C-alpha positions in Angstrom: 18.4 13.6 -27.1 16.9 10.8 -29.4 19.4 8.5 -28.2 18.6 9.4 -24.4 15.0 8.6 -25.3 15.9 5.6 -27.4 17.7 4.6 -23.7 15.1 5.3 -21.6 12.6 3.3 -24.2 14.7 0.2 -24.1 15.0 0.2 -20.3 11.3 -0.1 -20.2 10.5 -2.5 -22.5 13.5 -4.5 -21.0 11.9 -4.2 -17.3 8.4 -5.2 -19.1 10.0 -8.2 -20.6 11.0 -9.4 -17.4 7.6 -8.6 -16.0 5.9 -11.4 -18.4 9.1 -13.5 -18.2 8.7 -13.6 -14.1 4.9 -14.6 -14.0 4.1 -11.1 -12.5 0.7 -11.4 -13.9 -1.0 -14.2 -11.8 1.1 -13.2 -8.9 -0.2 -9.9 -9.1 -3.8 -11.4 -9.3 -2.7 -13.0 -6.0 -1.9 -10.2 -4.4 -5.0 -8.1 -5.2 -7.3 -10.7 -3.9 -5.4 -11.4 -1.2 -5.3 -7.6 -0.1 -9.2 -8.0 -0.7 -9.7 -11.1 1.4 -7.7 -9.3 4.3 -9.2 -5.8 4.5 -12.4 -6.1 6.8 -10.6 -8.8 9.1 -8.0 -6.1 9.0 -10.1 -3.7 10.1 -11.2 -5.5 12.7 -8.0 -6.6 14.3 -6.9 -2.3 13.9 -9.8 -1.7 15.9 -8.9 -4.2 18.5 -5.7 -3.2 18.8 -6.6 0.5 19.0 -8.6 -0.4 22.0 -5.9 -2.4 23.3 -3.5 1.0 23.4 -6.6 2.8 24.8 -8.6 4.5 22.5 -10.9 2.8 19.6 -11.2 6.1 17.9 -7.9 5.6 16.9 -8.9 3.4 14.0 -11.6 5.4 13.1 -9.3 8.4 12.3 -6.8 6.3 10.2 -9.7 4.8 8.4 -11.1 8.6 7.8 -7.6 9.2 6.9 -7.4 6.5 4.3 -11.0 7.8 2.6 -9.6 11.4 2.8 -6.5 10.3 0.5 -7.9 6.9 -1.8 -9.9 7.6 -4.7 -13.5 8.0 -3.9 -15.3 6.0 -6.6 -12.7 2.7 -5.2 -13.6 3.7 -1.3 -17.5 4.1 -1.8 -18.4 1.1 -2.7 -17.2 -0.6 0.4 -17.3 2.6 3.1 -20.8 1.6 4.5 -19.0 -2.0 5.6 -16.2 -0.5 6.6 -18.0 1.7 9.1 -20.0 -1.1 10.2 -17.3 -3.0 11.0 -15.6 -0.1 13.1 -18.9 0.7 15.0 -19.4 -3.5 16.1 -18.0 -4.0 19.5 -15.2 -6.7 19.5 -14.3 -8.9 22.3 -10.9 -8.7 22.2 -7.7 -8.8 21.0 -7.3 -12.4 20.2 -10.3 -13.1 18.4 -10.8 -15.1 15.6 -10.6 -11.7 13.2 -7.2 -11.7 13.9 -6.5 -15.2 12.9 -7.9 -14.5 9.7 -6.4 -10.8 9.5 -3.0 -12.3 10.0 -3.9 -15.8 8.2 -4.8 -13.8 5.2 -2.7 -11.1 4.7 0.3 -13.4 5.4 -0.5 -14.7 1.9 -0.6 -11.5 0.4 2.8 -10.6 1.9 4.0 -13.8 0.9 3.1 -13.3 -2.9 5.0 -9.7 -2.9 8.2 -11.8 -1.3 8.1 -14.0 -4.2 7.2 -11.3 -6.6 10.3 -9.4 -5.7 12.6 -12.5 -5.5 11.8 -13.2 -9.0 12.2 -9.4 -9.9 15.6 -9.1 -8.5 16.5 -12.5 -9.7 17.1 -13.9 -6.1 16.9 -17.5 -4.9 14.9 -18.2 -1.7 17.2 -19.9 0.9 15.2 -19.0 4.1 13.4 -21.6 6.2 9.5 -21.8 6.6 9.6 -20.7 9.9 11.4 -17.4 9.5 9.4 -16.4 6.3 6.2 -17.2 8.3 7.4 -15.1 11.5 8.7 -12.1 8.7 5.1 -12.4 7.5 3.6 -11.9 10.3 6.3 -9.1 11.4 5.0 -7.2 8.3 1.2 -7.7 9.1 1.5 -6.5 12.9 4.0 -3.8 11.9 2.1 -2.3 9.4 -1.2 -2.0 11.9 1.4 -0.4 14.7 2.4 1.7 11.5 -1.5 3.0 10.9 -1.4 3.5 14.3 1.1 5.6 14.5 -0.1 7.8 11.9 -3.3 8.2 13.6 -1.9 9.6 16.6 0.1 12.1 14.7 -3.5 12.9 13.1 -4.9 13.6 16.5 -1.7 15.3 17.8 -2.4 18.4 14.5 -6.1 19.2 16.4 -4.3 19.6 19.4 -1.4 21.6 18.8 -3.7 24.1 16.7 -5.7 24.2 19.9 -3.3 25.2 22.0 -2.1 27.6 19.2 -5.5 29.7 19.6 -5.6 29.9 23.1 -1.4 30.9 23.5 -0.4 32.2 20.2 -3.6 33.0 17.7 -1.6 35.3 15.6 0.7 31.7 14.6 -2.9 30.2 12.9 -2.3 31.9 9.9 1.2 29.3 9.4 -0.9 26.4 9.8 -4.2 27.2 7.1 -3.2 24.6 4.9 -2.5 22.1 7.7 -4.9 19.6 5.9 -3.1 19.4 3.0 -0.3 17.5 5.3 -2.5 14.3 4.5 -1.2 14.1 1.0 2.5 14.0 1.9 2.0 12.0 4.4 0.1 9.3 2.5 2.7 9.5 0.3 5.8 9.1 2.7 3.8 5.8 3.9 4.0 4.5 0.7 7.8 5.4 -0.6 8.6 4.0 3.3 6.3 0.5 3.1 8.1 -0.1 -0.2 11.0 0.5 0.8 10.9 -1.9 3.4 9.0 -4.2 1.5 12.0 -3.7 -1.5 14.7 -4.2 1.6 13.5 -6.9 3.8 11.0 -9.1 1.9 13.7 -10.5 -0.9 16.2 -13.1 0.6 19.1 -10.8 -0.4 19.1 -7.5 0.7 19.5 -4.5 -1.9 21.6 -1.0 -1.5 18.8 1.6 -1.0 20.1 3.5 -3.4 19.7 1.2 -6.1 15.8 0.4 -4.7 14.6 4.2 -4.8 14.1 4.5 -8.6 12.1 1.8 -9.1 9.9 2.8 -5.8 10.0 6.6 -7.2 8.3 5.1 -10.0 6.0 3.0 -8.6 4.6 5.6 -6.4 4.7 8.2 -9.1 2.5 5.9 -11.4 0.5 4.3 -8.4 -0.7 8.4 -7.9 -1.5 8.9 -11.5 -3.3 5.5 -11.9 -5.1 6.6 -9.3 -6.3 9.6 -11.3 -7.1 8.1 -14.4 -9.1 4.9 -12.9 -10.9 7.4 -11.0 -12.4 9.6 -14.3 -12.6 6.0 -15.6 -14.9 4.9 -13.4 -16.9 8.4 -13.3 -16.9 8.5 -17.1 -16.7 4.6 -18.9 -17.9 2.9 -16.0 -18.4 -0.4 -17.2 -18.3 -2.4 -14.3 -22.2 -1.7 -13.1 -23.5 -3.3 -16.4 -21.1 -6.4 -16.2 -21.2 -6.9 -12.5 -24.4 -5.4 -11.5 -24.2 -4.9 -7.3 -20.8 -6.3 -7.3 -19.3 -3.4 -9.9 -17.2 -1.5 -6.3 -15.9 -4.8 -5.4 -14.6 -6.1 -8.4 -13.4 -2.4 -9.8 -11.8 -2.2 -6.4 -10.1 -5.5 -7.0 -9.1 -4.5 -10.3 -7.5 -1.2 -9.5 -5.4 -3.1 -6.8 -4.7 -6.0 -9.3 -3.4 -2.9 -11.2 -1.3 -1.6 -8.1 0.6 -4.6 -7.6 1.6 -5.3 -11.4 3.3 -1.6 -11.2 4.9 -2.5 -7.7 6.5 -5.7 -9.6 7.3 -3.6 -12.7 9.3 -0.8 -10.2 11.5 -3.9 -9.0 12.2 -5.5 -12.3 12.6 -1.8 -13.0 15.7 -1.9 -10.6 16.3 -5.1 -11.7 17.6 -3.9 -15.5 19.0 -1.0 -13.8 21.6 -2.9 -11.4 22.3 -5.2 -14.7 23.3 -2.1 -16.6 25.5 -0.4 -13.5 26.9 -3.9 -13.4 28.0 -4.4 -16.8 29.5 -1.0 -17.2 32.0 -1.7 -14.1 
Protein backbone atom coordinates (compact mmCIF):
# COMPACT_ATOMS: atom_id res chain seq x y z
CA UNK A 1 0.00 0.00 0.00
CA UNK A 2 2.77 2.41 0.94
CA UNK A 3 4.68 1.50 -2.22
CA UNK A 4 1.63 2.32 -4.38
CA UNK A 5 1.14 5.61 -2.58
CA UNK A 6 4.79 6.48 -3.08
CA UNK A 7 4.53 5.63 -6.79
CA UNK A 8 1.51 7.89 -7.24
CA UNK A 9 3.25 10.67 -5.31
CA UNK A 10 6.38 10.29 -7.43
CA UNK A 11 4.21 10.47 -10.57
CA UNK A 12 2.63 13.74 -9.45
CA UNK A 13 6.00 15.20 -8.41
CA UNK A 14 7.52 14.33 -11.80
CA UNK A 15 4.58 15.93 -13.62
CA UNK A 16 4.82 19.02 -11.40
CA UNK A 17 8.52 19.39 -12.18
CA UNK A 18 7.77 19.16 -15.88
CA UNK A 19 5.04 21.78 -15.44
CA UNK A 20 7.52 24.40 -14.25
CA UNK A 21 10.29 23.27 -16.61
CA UNK A 22 7.98 23.85 -19.60
CA UNK A 23 7.14 27.39 -18.40
CA UNK A 24 3.48 26.58 -17.91
CA UNK A 25 2.96 29.41 -15.41
CA UNK A 26 3.29 32.29 -17.94
CA UNK A 27 1.47 30.24 -20.59
CA UNK A 28 -1.48 29.73 -18.22
CA UNK A 29 -1.57 33.48 -17.63
CA UNK A 30 -1.66 34.08 -21.37
CA UNK A 31 -4.52 31.60 -21.78
CA UNK A 32 -6.49 33.23 -18.92
CA UNK A 33 -6.05 36.75 -20.33
CA UNK A 34 -6.94 35.71 -23.87
CA UNK A 35 -10.00 33.83 -22.62
CA UNK A 36 -11.31 36.78 -20.61
CA UNK A 37 -10.49 39.16 -23.44
CA UNK A 38 -12.49 37.11 -25.95
CA UNK A 39 -15.54 36.28 -23.80
CA UNK A 40 -17.63 39.32 -24.73
CA UNK A 41 -16.91 39.41 -28.48
CA UNK A 42 -17.40 35.63 -28.52
CA UNK A 43 -20.88 36.06 -27.03
CA UNK A 44 -21.69 38.67 -29.69
CA UNK A 45 -20.47 36.22 -32.31
CA UNK A 46 -22.55 33.46 -30.74
CA UNK A 47 -25.66 35.66 -30.80
CA UNK A 48 -25.06 36.62 -34.44
CA UNK A 49 -24.48 32.98 -35.39
CA UNK A 50 -27.67 31.92 -33.62
CA UNK A 51 -29.59 34.59 -35.52
CA UNK A 52 -28.02 33.36 -38.75
CA UNK A 53 -29.45 29.89 -38.03
CA UNK A 54 -32.88 31.41 -37.40
CA UNK A 55 -33.22 31.96 -33.64
CA UNK A 56 -31.29 34.45 -31.53
CA UNK A 57 -32.96 32.88 -28.50
CA UNK A 58 -30.56 29.95 -28.87
CA UNK A 59 -27.68 32.12 -27.62
CA UNK A 60 -29.74 33.18 -24.59
CA UNK A 61 -30.48 29.54 -23.78
CA UNK A 62 -26.85 28.47 -23.92
CA UNK A 63 -25.84 31.42 -21.71
CA UNK A 64 -28.52 30.36 -19.21
CA UNK A 65 -27.06 26.86 -19.31
CA UNK A 66 -23.53 28.17 -18.68
CA UNK A 67 -24.81 30.31 -15.82
CA UNK A 68 -26.50 27.26 -14.26
CA UNK A 69 -23.32 25.15 -14.16
CA UNK A 70 -20.61 27.80 -13.57
CA UNK A 71 -19.69 29.02 -10.06
CA UNK A 72 -22.12 31.82 -9.19
CA UNK A 73 -19.47 34.01 -7.57
CA UNK A 74 -17.48 34.06 -10.81
CA UNK A 75 -20.43 34.70 -13.12
CA UNK A 76 -22.26 37.36 -11.10
CA UNK A 77 -19.74 40.23 -11.67
CA UNK A 78 -20.01 39.95 -15.47
CA UNK A 79 -23.57 38.62 -15.79
CA UNK A 80 -25.06 42.11 -16.21
CA UNK A 81 -22.76 42.98 -19.09
CA UNK A 82 -23.36 39.60 -20.71
CA UNK A 83 -27.13 40.10 -20.60
CA UNK A 84 -26.71 43.61 -22.04
CA UNK A 85 -24.74 42.17 -24.93
CA UNK A 86 -27.45 39.62 -25.67
CA UNK A 87 -30.19 42.28 -25.77
CA UNK A 88 -28.40 44.57 -28.27
CA UNK A 89 -29.28 44.09 -31.92
CA UNK A 90 -26.26 43.34 -34.13
CA UNK A 91 -25.89 44.21 -37.79
CA UNK A 92 -24.94 40.72 -38.89
CA UNK A 93 -22.56 37.81 -38.71
CA UNK A 94 -19.66 39.51 -40.52
CA UNK A 95 -19.15 42.36 -38.04
CA UNK A 96 -16.15 43.79 -36.26
CA UNK A 97 -17.01 41.70 -33.19
CA UNK A 98 -16.57 38.52 -35.24
CA UNK A 99 -13.10 39.60 -36.35
CA UNK A 100 -12.20 40.57 -32.77
CA UNK A 101 -13.54 37.26 -31.48
CA UNK A 102 -11.56 35.18 -33.93
CA UNK A 103 -8.38 37.21 -33.42
CA UNK A 104 -8.48 37.18 -29.61
CA UNK A 105 -9.68 33.59 -29.26
CA UNK A 106 -7.09 32.41 -31.77
CA UNK A 107 -4.40 33.67 -29.40
CA UNK A 108 -5.86 31.59 -26.60
CA UNK A 109 -6.04 28.48 -28.78
CA UNK A 110 -2.46 29.08 -29.90
CA UNK A 111 -1.29 29.35 -26.28
CA UNK A 112 -2.99 26.03 -25.51
CA UNK A 113 -1.30 24.48 -28.56
CA UNK A 114 2.13 25.67 -27.41
CA UNK A 115 1.48 24.45 -23.86
CA UNK A 116 0.36 20.99 -25.01
CA UNK A 117 3.28 20.67 -27.44
CA UNK A 118 5.64 21.33 -24.56
CA UNK A 119 3.72 19.05 -22.22
CA UNK A 120 3.99 16.12 -24.65
CA UNK A 121 7.54 17.09 -25.70
CA UNK A 122 6.53 17.62 -29.34
CA UNK A 123 8.28 20.02 -31.71
CA UNK A 124 6.02 22.10 -33.90
CA UNK A 125 6.60 21.41 -37.61
CA UNK A 126 3.37 22.58 -39.23
CA UNK A 127 3.12 25.74 -41.30
CA UNK A 128 1.81 29.00 -39.84
CA UNK A 129 -1.07 28.87 -42.34
CA UNK A 130 -2.15 25.44 -41.12
CA UNK A 131 -1.93 26.53 -37.47
CA UNK A 132 -3.97 29.70 -38.03
CA UNK A 133 -6.59 27.76 -40.01
CA UNK A 134 -6.80 25.21 -37.20
CA UNK A 135 -7.22 28.00 -34.63
CA UNK A 136 -10.10 29.50 -36.61
CA UNK A 137 -11.77 26.08 -36.91
CA UNK A 138 -11.51 25.61 -33.13
CA UNK A 139 -13.10 29.02 -32.43
CA UNK A 140 -15.98 28.62 -34.88
CA UNK A 141 -16.40 24.94 -34.01
CA UNK A 142 -16.77 25.71 -30.31
CA UNK A 143 -19.52 28.23 -31.10
CA UNK A 144 -21.38 25.71 -33.26
CA UNK A 145 -20.99 23.05 -30.54
CA UNK A 146 -22.50 25.38 -27.94
CA UNK A 147 -25.40 26.13 -30.26
CA UNK A 148 -25.95 22.39 -30.72
CA UNK A 149 -26.15 22.09 -26.93
CA UNK A 150 -28.64 24.97 -26.92
CA UNK A 151 -30.78 23.11 -29.45
CA UNK A 152 -30.64 20.06 -27.21
CA UNK A 153 -31.81 22.17 -24.29
CA UNK A 154 -34.69 23.43 -26.44
CA UNK A 155 -35.71 19.92 -27.45
CA UNK A 156 -36.03 18.72 -23.83
CA UNK A 157 -38.93 21.08 -22.92
CA UNK A 158 -40.70 20.22 -26.18
CA UNK A 159 -40.33 16.55 -25.34
CA UNK A 160 -41.79 17.10 -21.88
CA UNK A 161 -44.72 19.04 -23.31
CA UNK A 162 -45.46 16.21 -25.71
CA UNK A 163 -45.40 13.74 -22.83
CA UNK A 164 -47.88 15.88 -20.88
CA UNK A 165 -50.37 15.59 -23.73
CA UNK A 166 -49.86 12.03 -24.92
CA UNK A 167 -48.30 10.06 -22.03
CA UNK A 168 -48.62 11.96 -18.74
CA UNK A 169 -48.02 8.80 -16.74
CA UNK A 170 -44.43 8.75 -18.06
CA UNK A 171 -43.57 12.16 -16.63
CA UNK A 172 -42.53 10.60 -13.34
CA UNK A 173 -39.45 9.18 -15.08
CA UNK A 174 -38.26 12.68 -16.02
CA UNK A 175 -38.64 14.47 -12.69
CA UNK A 176 -34.87 14.87 -12.40
CA UNK A 177 -34.34 15.95 -16.01
CA UNK A 178 -33.00 19.31 -14.85
CA UNK A 179 -30.02 17.56 -13.30
CA UNK A 180 -28.86 16.50 -16.75
CA UNK A 181 -27.21 19.89 -17.20
CA UNK A 182 -24.35 18.80 -14.93
CA UNK A 183 -23.55 15.52 -16.74
CA UNK A 184 -23.92 17.44 -20.00
CA UNK A 185 -21.41 20.05 -18.81
CA UNK A 186 -18.97 17.31 -17.76
CA UNK A 187 -19.41 15.61 -21.14
CA UNK A 188 -18.65 18.88 -22.92
CA UNK A 189 -15.52 19.38 -20.82
CA UNK A 190 -14.24 15.87 -21.48
CA UNK A 191 -15.04 16.08 -25.20
CA UNK A 192 -13.44 19.52 -25.57
CA UNK A 193 -10.30 18.47 -23.73
CA UNK A 194 -10.03 15.26 -25.75
CA UNK A 195 -10.25 17.20 -29.02
CA UNK A 196 -7.69 19.77 -27.82
CA UNK A 197 -5.17 17.14 -26.61
CA UNK A 198 -5.60 15.10 -29.78
CA UNK A 199 -5.52 17.74 -32.51
CA UNK A 200 -3.72 20.84 -31.20
CA UNK A 201 -0.29 19.21 -30.64
CA UNK A 202 1.82 18.59 -33.74
CA UNK A 203 1.62 14.81 -33.28
CA UNK A 204 -1.51 12.82 -32.32
CA UNK A 205 -1.47 10.64 -29.21
CA UNK A 206 -3.53 7.46 -28.70
CA UNK A 207 -6.82 8.32 -27.03
CA UNK A 208 -6.33 5.86 -24.17
CA UNK A 209 -3.05 7.58 -23.33
CA UNK A 210 -4.87 10.93 -23.12
CA UNK A 211 -7.72 9.88 -20.85
CA UNK A 212 -5.83 9.80 -17.49
CA UNK A 213 -4.75 13.44 -17.73
CA UNK A 214 -8.14 14.54 -19.10
CA UNK A 215 -10.05 12.82 -16.29
CA UNK A 216 -7.63 14.30 -13.76
CA UNK A 217 -8.18 17.75 -15.27
CA UNK A 218 -11.98 17.56 -15.17
CA UNK A 219 -12.08 16.19 -11.61
CA UNK A 220 -9.66 18.89 -10.46
CA UNK A 221 -11.72 21.58 -12.21
CA UNK A 222 -14.88 20.46 -10.38
CA UNK A 223 -13.09 20.45 -7.02
CA UNK A 224 -11.40 23.76 -7.81
CA UNK A 225 -14.76 25.37 -8.64
CA UNK A 226 -16.23 24.29 -5.31
CA UNK A 227 -13.19 25.41 -3.29
CA UNK A 228 -12.85 28.71 -5.14
CA UNK A 229 -16.55 29.53 -4.73
CA UNK A 230 -16.35 28.79 -0.99
CA UNK A 231 -13.22 30.93 -0.69
CA UNK A 232 -14.82 33.88 -2.49
CA UNK A 233 -17.81 33.75 -0.15
CA UNK A 234 -15.85 33.25 3.10
CA UNK A 235 -12.43 34.83 2.57
CA UNK A 236 -12.78 37.18 -0.37
CA UNK A 237 -9.59 39.26 -0.44
CA UNK A 238 -10.16 40.47 -4.01
CA UNK A 239 -12.77 43.03 -2.87
CA UNK A 240 -10.34 44.75 -0.50
CA UNK A 241 -7.50 44.67 -3.06
CA UNK A 242 -9.19 45.43 -6.39
CA UNK A 243 -12.37 47.23 -5.23
CA UNK A 244 -14.95 47.41 -8.05
CA UNK A 245 -12.75 45.29 -10.33
CA UNK A 246 -12.63 42.41 -7.85
CA UNK A 247 -15.11 40.26 -9.80
CA UNK A 248 -13.14 40.52 -13.03
CA UNK A 249 -9.83 39.73 -11.33
CA UNK A 250 -11.39 36.82 -9.43
CA UNK A 251 -12.66 35.39 -12.72
CA UNK A 252 -9.24 35.85 -14.35
CA UNK A 253 -7.49 34.19 -11.42
CA UNK A 254 -9.86 31.23 -11.65
CA UNK A 255 -9.23 30.95 -15.40
CA UNK A 256 -5.49 31.08 -14.70
CA UNK A 257 -5.73 28.18 -12.24
CA UNK A 258 -7.97 26.24 -14.64
CA UNK A 259 -5.45 26.70 -17.47
CA UNK A 260 -2.62 25.58 -15.19
CA UNK A 261 -4.57 22.44 -14.30
CA UNK A 262 -5.23 21.71 -17.99
CA UNK A 263 -1.51 21.95 -18.81
CA UNK A 264 -0.72 19.76 -15.80
CA UNK A 265 -3.04 17.11 -17.27
CA UNK A 266 -0.84 17.00 -20.37
CA UNK A 267 2.33 16.77 -18.28
CA UNK A 268 0.73 13.96 -16.27
CA UNK A 269 -0.01 12.04 -19.48
CA UNK A 270 3.54 12.54 -20.69
CA UNK A 271 5.05 11.08 -17.51
CA UNK A 272 2.73 8.06 -17.76
CA UNK A 273 3.70 7.54 -21.42
CA UNK A 274 7.40 7.72 -20.54
CA UNK A 275 6.91 5.17 -17.76
CA UNK A 276 5.10 2.76 -20.10
CA UNK A 277 7.75 3.19 -22.77
CA UNK A 278 10.58 2.51 -20.30
CA UNK A 279 8.88 -0.67 -19.10
CA UNK A 280 8.29 -1.81 -22.68
